[in-house]
N, C-alpha and C positions, 0 to 999 in steps of 0.2 A: 770753478761753477760757472761763471755768465757767459762763458764761451758756452760751455755742454749746454745749458739751459737756450743760446743763440742758437746751437745745429739742433735742437729738438723742437725747437721752432720753426725753424728751417723745414724742418723733416716732415713736422703737420703742416707747414702750408703747401710743402708738394701736394703731401695725401689728400688733403681737402681738392687742388687745383686736379687733383687727375680723378677726381668719384666728382668733383659737381660743376668742373668747364665745360661748356659744352659734350654732356653726353659721355664725358672720358670712360665712364666703366661698361659702355656697353659694344666692344671689341671681346672680339674671339681668339687666342692665341694662336701662333700661327709657329712652323718649323719651319727652318728656313732649308731649302733649295740650296745647295750650295756642292763644290766637287766636281771630275768632267762630265762630260755629255753623256748624254745615254748611251749606252751601246759601245762606251769605250771598253770594255773587257773583252768583246768580239773583235773589236778594232786591232788591239794586242798584240791576240793570239793569229792575227792573218798574216801569212807569210806571202801570199799572193803575188807580190811584185820582187819577192824574192831577199826582200831587205826589212831591218825592222822599223818599224812606223811608227812617227816620232809619239811620247806617252802623252797623253790630252791632258793629264794631272800633275807632268811635270815640266815637261815643255817650255821653252820660254814664247814667246809668240816668234821673238826672232826665226828661233830655231824651226819653227813649225813654217814660217815663209824661204828658210832655205832649202830646206826639204823640198816642199812644194815648187820652189824654182828650179830641181835638179831634175822634177818628172816632165815626161812627154804628154801630149793632152789625152794622149788616149791611158795613160796608165793613172792620170788625173780622172777621168771616166771612168776606169774602174773602182777608184777607191768612194766617187760618189754614189755609184749604181751601188753598191758594197754596204755602203758606211753611211747613209745622207744624214743620221742624227748627228754623224760627228764632224763630218765634213761642215758641214752646216753653222754649227755652232763651235768651228774651231778656232780661235782668234791667233790671226795669221796666217791665214788661208787663202787664199786669191778673193778677192769682193767677191768679182763675178759666179765662179765657182759654188762661193755659201750662198751667192743666190739662188743658183739653180738647185740645190740641196736640200733647202729649206722649201722650193718649192713643189720637187717631189715629195717631201715628210708631209706636207700641209695635204696634200693630193691625197696619202697615202691612210690620210687619218679620217677615221669615221664619227670624232669627235662634233660636235654639230656648232659648238664655240669654236672652230675653227677656218669654219667654212668662209667667211667673209675674207680671212687672211690669206685663203686660196685662189684667190680670183688673178684673174691672166694682168702682170703688168706691176703686179705690188715688189716691191726690190726688199722682203723679208731677211734679213743680214744676220736672227739667230731666233730659233723657235727651238721648248725647251717645255713638251709636252708632261714635265714633270710638277707634284704639286699643284696648285694653278691655273701655272701654264706661264712659261717667260716668252716674251717676244721684242725685237729690234726691227726698226722699219727703215727705209732711208727714202728721204723726200730730196730729187734730184739728183745729176750724176755726180756720185761719190769719187770717181776716178779722174773726171775734171776740173772739181771746183778749187779754186780758192782759198773760199773759207768755208769750214767746216763747225757744224754746229751740235751739239749733243744735249738731247734734254730729258731729266731723268725727273719722273714723276712720285708722288706720295701715294696716299693710305689708300686701300681700296681696288688699288690697279694691278689687274694680272692677263691672266690672254683674254678672257671676255667681256671686259669691260676697257680692254688698248684703245678702242676706238669706237665706243659704245653711242649711239646716238643721243641721251640726253646728257644733258652738261657736257659740250661738246671741250669747251675750253678749259677742261680738269682731267680732260684727256691725256696719254701722251703725244696720239696719233695727231689730235684735236690742236693739239698746241706746236706741236712740229708742221704739220700742214700751214698753220696762220702766218710763221714765221715765216715759211719760204714763202709762199704767196710777195709777204711786204719785202723778202731780199730779191728772188728770184736767180738769175740767169748769173752764174760764178759763186754761185753758193749751193752747198746742199747743208741737211739738218737730216738729223737719226733722232728717231723716237727711239729709247733706249728703256723698254719694263726689263732688265735684266735682272732683279732681285725678289725676292719676296716680301710684300710690302705688309704693314699693318693690315685687319681688316679692323674697321669702327677704330673709335677713338679711345680702347681700351689699353692696357698695360705697356701690350708693345709697340704703340703710337708713343708712350711714355719713357718708355725705356728706348736704349741703342745696340738692343741685341741683333735685330733684324738690319739695323741701319751699318752694323758692321757687320754682317757675314755678305751685305750687299756692297761695301767699301770695298773687300777685295773683288768682287766679278767689275765693276765699271774699273778699277784700276787697269788691271786686267783686257777689258774690253778697249782703253782707249793708248795701252800698250801696242794692240793689234792693231791699230788704227798707225802707228809711229810706225812700227815695222812692214806696215802697205804703205808704203813713203807718204802717205796723207798728212795736209795742214795740222798742223797743232789746233786743234779745237777750241771754240768758246764753249763753256758748259753750262746749263741753265737747270737751275735745280729748285721744283717747289715743293714746299711745303715739307713734309717728313722725307724729302729725298734730297732737303737740303741738308739732311741732319748725316745720310749718307755720306753728301759731299763734301762736308765738313771734315768728315774722318777721313776721306780716302784724297781731300787734298793737295798732300805734299806731294803724291804718285802720279797727279790726272796730266801732269805736263801741257795743262791748257795755258790759254794766253789770258785766257777771262774767265771769273766765275759769278754769276750770275743767280743770287737766290731772290725768291718771293715767294710771300706771305711764308716765310723760315719760323718754324719753333724754337729754331735755336740751332748753332752748330756745333756742340758740344765745345767751345773754343770764347775763352773771354774777350780776344779781339782778333783783332786781323791776323796778328805777327801770329798768334799761337794756332792758326794754322798751317805755318810752315809752308808757305806757296811762292813764289814769285809770278803766282798769275796775279789780274789784276781783279780787284772784291768790289762786286756791285751787290745792292741788298734794294729790293723794293717791297713797299706794305702799303696797301688803300686804307683809309680809313673808316668802310665798313668791312673791312674781311674780320671774319672773329678769330681768327689765330693772337689778334692784340688781346683778347681775355686771356690768353692762356700765361700762366706765372710761368716767369726766362728766370729757370731758377736751373742748379742741376745739383740735386741733395740726396747719397742716400741711393743712388741711382734712377731717382726721376728728374724728371724734366731735363732742357738741351742745352743751358746755360743761357748765354747772354741774346739779344735784340742783335742779329744781324743788322735791321733797318736803324738800330742805336746811334749815335751821334758817338756813343764815347766806343763804339766799336772797328768806327776806326772805315771802313767799308764806304765805295761811294753810291752816291744816291741815286737812284732812277725814280725820275717822277711817274705818280702812280693816282694822279685826280681821277681821270676818267675812266680805271679801271671797279669792278663792283662784284662786291662779296671776298670767294677765298680762292676763286675760280674765273676772275676775270679778267686778268693780269694780259692773256694773247688775243683775248678780242677784237675782231676788227676795227680801229679808227681811235682804240686808245692812244695814251701817252709814251703809257708802258710798252706798248707794241713797238712805235713806232723809237723807242729809247733800245731797245733788244735787238731790233733789226740794225740798228746805229752800230749795237755795242759786236753783230754777229759778223758785219761787215769790216769791223777794224776803224770805223770813222771815229767813233766816239773814245778815242787815244789818245 
């Protein structure tokens, strides 16, 4: 009976936290975008090359890579022109081909949210207009980079807020651009908004359903980088993005996993992540995430605080950061530490 009473008390605490902490009743429920890229049915049925094309929903990134390696430039161009949405989002396809395919898809879009993404010179590695829109952008020369980082954002991020002007360092593009500016040549940073994020701080943000869907997409994305022969990445995970990274940790192939402003990673400690990556955590004293209960009961909450001593993560200083989205702001101790981790200095 005592154990049952303690469980009921924990459930009540979780419900109170969700309903009363930082406005956690204000979100709207989202449906995760999953599955292969848009246009996959037409791709599968296309016999233009006289051979079967790799199934976007079933082929591994390595199999995709092998397929494209066997094509000539003209054949690749044919597929790009006929199926830009598939080629641009197909993990394992050549980087340069994906950039060109996504530029083509963006130019063809009449959605004003994507006008900025279509600007010349942007290296868009993924663009999926379904739902609220998903995007990945590369800063730097990914092909020649000795060090690669991936930034995974949290709630309220989609194609329309990917690089918004307000709250810049709370956006994936803003975080990635700031990190790249600090690291510079020899490094490349990918802003990855490739999953359906929670909107507001409702039940989606307090539960793991969207994170589970996002974890599968993130592991496939990093497998595509590996198939293309790129260095194993350092993965930076902000806020709800750290829940995604916690669930994906064992399959990311990352050298380092860095979480900031995390509500939890759905693990009790570093060992529970089942990863060989070095795990780092940052949380500044003014971050409202510190008011979120670190519990996981009846599907609510995300578990232990990764910045807590008992979790076992390496400490990242964040005295200069301000609020929940200040970790990548220029001049902060957290950004300096992130850059050192990204460049392999802090190992």
